[in-house]
C-alpha positions as CSV (number, residue, x, y, z in Angstrom):
1,X,105.8,147.0,175.4
2,X,107.3,144.4,173.3
3,X,106.7,140.9,174.7
4,X,109.8,139.0,175.8
5,X,110.4,136.0,173.5
6,X,110.4,132.6,175.2
7,X,113.8,130.9,175.3
8,X,114.0,127.7,173.3
9,X,116.1,124.9,174.7
10,X,117.9,122.8,172.1
11,X,117.4,119.1,172.8
12,X,120.0,116.5,172.4
13,X,118.3,114.9,169.4
14,X,118.2,118.3,167.6
15,X,121.9,118.9,168.4
16,X,122.9,115.5,166.8
17,X,120.7,116.1,163.8
18,X,122.4,119.5,163.3
19,X,125.8,117.9,163.6
20,X,124.8,115.3,161.0
21,X,123.7,117.9,158.5
22,X,126.9,119.8,158.9
23,X,128.9,116.6,158.4
24,X,127.1,115.7,155.2
25,X,127.6,119.3,153.8
26,X,131.3,119.1,154.7
27,X,131.6,115.8,152.9
28,X,129.9,117.1,149.8
29,X,132.2,120.2,149.8
30,X,135.3,118.0,150.2
31,X,134.1,115.7,147.4
32,X,133.6,118.6,145.0
33,X,137.0,120.1,145.9
34,X,138.7,116.8,145.3
35,X,137.0,116.0,142.0
36,X,138.2,119.3,140.6
37,X,141.8,118.0,140.8
38,X,141.2,114.4,139.8
39,X,141.2,113.3,136.1
40,X,138.9,110.7,134.8
41,X,141.2,107.8,134.0
42,X,139.4,107.1,130.7
43,X,139.6,110.7,129.6
44,X,143.3,110.9,130.7
45,X,144.1,107.7,128.8
46,X,142.4,108.9,125.7
47,X,144.3,112.2,125.9
48,X,147.7,110.5,126.3
49,X,146.9,108.2,123.3
50,X,146.0,111.2,121.1
51,X,149.2,113.0,122.0
52,X,151.2,109.9,121.4
53,X,149.6,109.3,118.0
54,X,150.2,112.9,116.9
55,X,153.9,112.6,117.9
56,X,154.5,109.3,116.2
57,X,152.2,109.0,113.2
58,X,153.7,109.7,109.8
59,X,150.7,111.8,108.9
60,X,147.5,113.1,110.3
61,X,144.0,112.5,108.8
62,X,143.6,116.3,108.4
63,X,146.5,116.3,105.9
64,X,144.4,114.1,103.6
65,X,141.4,116.4,103.5
66,X,140.6,117.9,100.1
67,X,140.0,121.7,99.9
68,X,136.3,121.4,100.1
69,X,136.2,120.0,103.6
70,X,137.7,120.9,106.9
71,X,138.2,119.3,110.3
72,X,135.0,119.4,112.4
73,X,136.4,117.8,115.5
74,X,139.8,117.0,117.0
75,X,141.2,113.5,116.3
76,X,140.6,110.8,118.8
77,X,142.5,107.5,119.3
78,X,141.4,104.4,121.0
79,X,143.2,101.2,122.1
80,X,141.8,97.8,123.1
81,X,141.1,99.1,126.6
82,X,139.0,102.1,125.4
83,X,137.5,100.9,122.1
84,X,134.2,100.1,123.8
85,X,133.9,103.8,124.7
86,X,133.5,104.5,121.0
87,X,131.8,101.5,119.5
88,X,130.1,99.9,122.5
89,X,128.5,96.5,121.4
90,X,130.7,96.0,118.4
91,X,134.2,95.8,119.9
92,X,134.3,92.0,120.2
93,X,134.3,91.6,116.4
94,X,137.4,93.7,116.2
95,X,139.1,92.1,119.2
96,X,138.6,88.6,117.6
97,X,140.3,89.9,114.5
98,X,143.5,91.3,116.1
99,X,142.5,94.9,116.7
100,X,145.3,97.3,117.6
101,X,144.0,100.8,117.5
102,X,141.3,103.2,116.1
103,X,141.7,106.8,115.1
104,X,138.7,108.9,114.3
105,X,137.9,112.4,113.2
106,X,135.0,114.3,111.8
107,X,135.2,116.5,108.7
108,X,132.5,118.9,107.3
109,X,131.9,120.6,104.0
110,X,133.4,124.1,104.1
111,X,130.2,125.6,102.6
112,X,127.8,123.8,105.0
113,X,129.0,122.5,108.4
114,X,125.7,120.6,108.8
115,X,127.1,118.2,106.2
116,X,129.8,116.1,107.8
117,X,131.2,112.6,107.9
118,X,133.3,110.8,110.5
119,X,136.4,108.8,109.3
120,X,137.3,105.7,111.2
121,X,140.7,104.1,110.7
122,X,141.1,100.8,112.3
123,X,144.7,99.4,112.5
124,X,144.1,95.6,112.5
125,X,147.8,94.6,112.5
126,X,147.7,92.6,109.3
127,X,146.0,92.7,105.9
128,X,144.2,89.4,106.6
129,X,142.7,90.9,109.8
130,X,141.6,94.0,108.0
131,X,139.9,92.0,105.3
132,X,138.2,89.9,108.0
133,X,136.4,92.9,109.6
134,X,135.7,94.4,106.2
135,X,134.0,91.2,105.1
136,X,132.2,90.5,108.4
137,X,130.8,94.1,108.5
138,X,129.5,94.0,105.0
139,X,125.7,93.4,104.8
140,X,123.4,92.8,101.9
141,X,123.8,93.5,98.2
142,X,125.9,96.6,98.3
143,X,127.5,98.5,95.5
144,X,131.1,97.5,95.0
145,X,133.8,100.1,94.1
146,X,136.4,102.3,95.6
147,X,140.1,102.8,95.6
148,X,141.0,99.2,96.6
149,X,139.7,95.8,95.5
150,X,138.0,95.5,98.8
151,X,135.7,98.5,98.9
152,X,132.0,99.2,98.7
153,X,129.6,102.2,99.1
154,X,126.3,103.0,100.6
155,X,124.3,106.3,100.1
156,X,125.9,107.8,103.2
157,X,129.1,105.8,103.7
158,X,132.3,104.4,102.2
159,X,134.0,101.2,103.5
160,X,137.3,99.6,102.5
161,X,140.2,97.6,103.5
162,X,143.8,98.4,102.5
163,X,146.8,96.8,103.9
164,X,146.4,96.4,107.7
165,X,143.8,99.1,107.8
166,X,140.0,98.9,107.7
167,X,138.3,102.3,107.0
168,X,134.8,103.6,107.4
169,X,133.7,107.1,106.3
170,X,130.1,107.6,107.6
171,X,128.1,110.7,106.7
172,X,125.6,112.5,108.7
173,X,123.2,112.1,105.8
174,X,123.1,110.9,102.2
175,X,124.7,113.7,100.3
176,X,126.5,113.5,96.9
177,X,128.9,116.4,97.6
178,X,129.7,114.9,101.0
179,X,130.3,111.4,99.6
180,X,132.5,112.9,96.8
181,X,134.7,114.4,99.5
182,X,134.7,111.1,101.4
183,X,135.8,109.3,98.2
184,X,138.6,111.8,97.8
185,X,139.8,111.3,101.3
186,X,139.7,107.5,101.1
187,X,141.7,107.6,97.9
188,X,144.2,110.0,99.5
189,X,144.6,107.6,102.4
190,X,145.3,104.6,100.1
191,X,147.8,106.7,98.1
192,X,149.6,107.8,101.2
193,X,149.8,104.2,102.6
194,X,151.0,102.9,99.2
195,X,150.8,99.4,97.8
196,X,150.2,96.9,100.6
197,X,148.0,94.1,99.2
198,X,146.7,91.3,101.3
199,X,148.2,87.9,100.7
200,X,145.0,85.9,100.6
201,X,145.8,82.7,98.7
202,X,142.5,81.2,99.9
203,X,140.5,83.8,98.0
204,X,141.4,82.4,94.6
205,X,140.3,78.9,95.6
206,X,136.6,79.7,95.2
207,X,135.4,79.0,91.6
208,X,133.7,81.9,90.0
209,X,130.8,79.9,88.4
210,X,127.8,80.1,90.7
211,X,129.5,82.3,93.3
212,X,127.5,85.2,94.7
213,X,129.3,88.5,93.9
214,X,131.0,90.1,96.9
215,X,130.2,87.1,99.1
216,X,133.8,86.1,100.0
217,X,134.6,86.7,103.6
218,X,137.1,85.8,106.4
219,X,135.7,84.6,109.7
220,X,138.4,85.3,112.3
221,X,137.2,82.9,115.0
222,X,134.8,80.0,115.8
223,X,133.4,79.7,112.3
224,X,129.9,77.9,112.2
225,X,130.0,77.9,116.0
226,X,132.9,75.5,116.1
227,X,135.3,76.5,118.9
228,X,138.8,77.0,117.7
229,X,137.9,76.9,114.0
230,X,139.6,80.2,113.1
231,X,140.8,82.1,110.0
232,X,138.2,80.5,107.8
233,X,137.5,81.9,104.3
234,X,133.9,81.5,103.1
235,X,132.0,82.2,99.9
236,X,128.3,81.9,99.0
237,X,127.0,79.9,96.0
238,X,123.7,79.5,94.3
239,X,122.5,76.1,93.2
240,X,119.0,75.7,91.7
241,X,117.8,78.6,93.8
242,X,119.4,77.3,97.0
243,X,122.2,78.9,99.0
244,X,125.4,77.0,99.7
245,X,128.4,78.1,101.8
246,X,131.9,76.8,100.8
247,X,134.9,77.3,103.1
248,X,138.6,77.0,103.0
249,X,141.1,77.2,105.9
250,X,144.9,76.9,105.7
251,X,146.7,75.4,108.6
252,X,150.4,75.3,109.5
253,X,150.9,71.7,108.4
254,X,149.1,68.7,106.8
255,X,148.8,67.1,110.2
256,X,147.1,70.2,111.6
257,X,144.7,70.3,108.6
258,X,143.8,66.6,109.2
259,X,143.1,67.2,112.9
260,X,140.9,70.2,112.1
261,X,138.9,68.3,109.5
262,X,138.3,65.5,112.1
263,X,137.2,68.1,114.7
264,X,134.6,69.5,112.3
265,X,133.4,66.1,111.3
266,X,133.0,65.1,115.0
267,X,131.2,68.3,115.8
268,X,128.4,67.6,113.4
269,X,128.2,63.9,114.4
270,X,128.0,64.9,118.1
271,X,125.0,67.2,117.3
272,X,123.0,64.4,115.6
273,X,124.5,64.3,112.2
274,X,124.3,61.0,110.2
275,X,127.4,59.9,108.2
276,X,126.8,59.1,104.5
277,X,128.9,57.3,102.0
278,X,131.4,59.5,100.2
279,X,134.7,59.4,98.3
280,X,137.7,58.2,100.3
281,X,138.9,60.9,102.7
282,X,135.8,62.9,102.4
283,X,133.3,63.2,105.3
284,X,129.7,63.5,104.2
285,X,127.1,64.2,106.9
286,X,123.4,64.7,106.8
287,X,122.2,67.0,109.6
288,X,118.9,68.8,109.8
289,X,118.1,68.0,106.2
290,X,121.2,69.6,104.9
291,X,124.6,68.2,103.9
292,X,128.0,69.0,105.4
293,X,131.2,68.1,103.5
294,X,134.7,68.3,105.0
295,X,138.0,67.0,103.8
296,X,141.7,68.0,104.0
297,X,144.3,68.2,101.3
298,X,147.8,69.1,102.3
299,X,147.6,71.9,104.8
300,X,144.2,73.0,103.7
301,X,140.7,72.2,105.1
302,X,138.0,72.3,102.5
303,X,134.3,72.1,103.2
304,X,130.7,72.8,102.2
305,X,128.2,74.0,104.7
306,X,124.4,73.5,104.6
307,X,124.1,72.2,101.0
308,X,120.6,71.1,99.8
309,X,121.8,67.8,98.6
310,X,124.8,65.4,98.5
311,X,125.6,65.8,94.8
312,X,125.7,69.6,94.9
313,X,127.9,69.6,98.0
314,X,130.4,67.0,96.6
315,X,130.6,68.8,93.3
316,X,131.5,72.1,94.8
317,X,134.0,70.6,97.2
318,X,135.7,68.8,94.2
319,X,135.9,72.1,92.2
320,X,137.7,73.8,95.1
321,X,140.0,70.8,95.5
322,X,141.0,71.0,91.8
323,X,141.6,74.8,92.2
324,X,144.0,74.0,95.0
325,X,145.9,71.5,92.7
326,X,146.1,74.1,90.0
327,X,147.8,76.7,92.1
328,X,150.2,74.1,93.5
329,X,149.9,75.1,97.2
330,X,148.9,71.8,98.7
331,X,151.4,72.0,101.6
332,X,152.9,68.6,100.8
């Protein structure tokens, strides 16, 4: 005879535990069901931007591709709200220089898809802004050359500024055929955009003698850690083996240039600088065993940063001041 099973009485605690488990399972199921019909806002925003770009742009990046390469990914477009999704950690540099949008796409060699590069096209709004990020991103003694005056190459990359655009073409590896294709695509982009040179008057103010090749740059904001000292052109010089930085900044008026020069002078004095004798209208400051020079002429601020001695600093500042007189743009 089969024994009769003992009847088990469900306690109140067990009943509540069971209800709790069922409630959790129901919540999970509801969540999965809901997520299936909910778009990620970032993904949705990127999709809308891509569609908008395709509908409004005068040409696509794929149109520029030479015969030996083909698209390896769909195009993506990022705005100021989504740029960090693509270049997390570097976005602030672009924001400070007036960033508007970024379009990217990957292209691979038709004969070998393992060889690909990604093309980044930053719309910076103005040619000055594009040159600023180009110059600030440049590092070290890199080979100059490319389809624009502002271009350089690395073994696996091409970098250039043209008009309001800053371009990077970065390869998966250093490959001559891949970089040849990247060169062709960069040239095609420049040709399609057409002549759109930056009006950078300040660039010609830096004398060539002693200037380090490729060292001219544009700091978009807070140059030398001075709050509000924006749109500052700089160049590096060599003097008896020592590095010197010269800078020029154009302001809206002579009064604004004077005020900016006074702000710079006061900044160094506040942080322990000692004023030295100098020509009339020229601030000479000794700070941390280096010399700072700042003066204003017309609507321009002219300065020398971290010079090894007073004579070298004053000499370089005077050469820049004379260049300004030669071009006749003193803002008077």
